[in-house]
C-alpha angles and dihedrals in degrees: 000000000000129000114277131213126225114240099224104050104002094245113172115243104201117225108251106245093003100076099052095141100033109035094097094054091047093051092045089053089050091052091047089053092047091049091052092048093049093045090052092049091049090053092050092048094046092049098039094098118038130199089262093069131082117225112209143134112274118227121235115274092023112156124215125200113188090332093310112126116231113195115226117253092247137019134204113252089247088066088088109057112241096003095114093052092045093051091047090052091046091050090051091051092048091050090050091048091050091050091049091049092050089050090052094243 
């Protein structure tokens, strides 16, 4: 049986028993190719986001136009962490102050 080639990256798969004198060179070439591919992918991943970009969670219904973020016209109150609880506390304090004022205290 002859050596075969992988479809994705054309790695040589040495024929067992048929590549007695050349299997080491073929596997070393495969590893060199794999190393180059992985090094290239690491470079792409490391340089995917530059210092000129902001990494953040994107709210629902956000629109993007050519990678420019367009904020939706309205947001749910939960969009700002803690705002709903703060407003509820503030409303409670205002209600209490109004009751105290009405009671003449």
